C-alpha positions, 0 to 999 in steps of 0.5 A: 499501499502507498503511502500518501505524503505530503509536502508543501511546494511552491508554484513556478518553481517546479524545473528547480525541485532538486530531490527532498530531505528529510526535516524532523522526520518528515518529507520535504522538498529541495530547491536550487536557491540559485535555478530560483534566482534565474528563473526570476531573472528571466522574469524582468528581474523579479528577486523581490518575489524571491525575498519575499517568499522566502520571508513568507516562509519564515513567518508562515507556521509550515513547520517541519513542512517547510521546503530546503533551498540549497545554494550548489556550491561546487568550489565550497565542495572541492575545498572540502574534499582537498582538505579532508581527504585524508581523514575521511573514513566511509562506514558502510 
């Protein structure tokens, strides 16, 4: 039997969804914040819409259903890998 999962999605930002994550045991959508900013720039630079949505999500009582926003940073990733490669311990 399939269990119905409820997630909060933001209209118009579907192409910025990169996956899901868990927040306190609840599955939530994960958005690429850089992609959202690019989408809004294509729509006549509507950065204020992004800021308004983020403010709303911070004030609204979505609790554990609030989406996650990530800023992909390959430079940071590469720095972490380079500095910690010798200290990594893989656990299976």
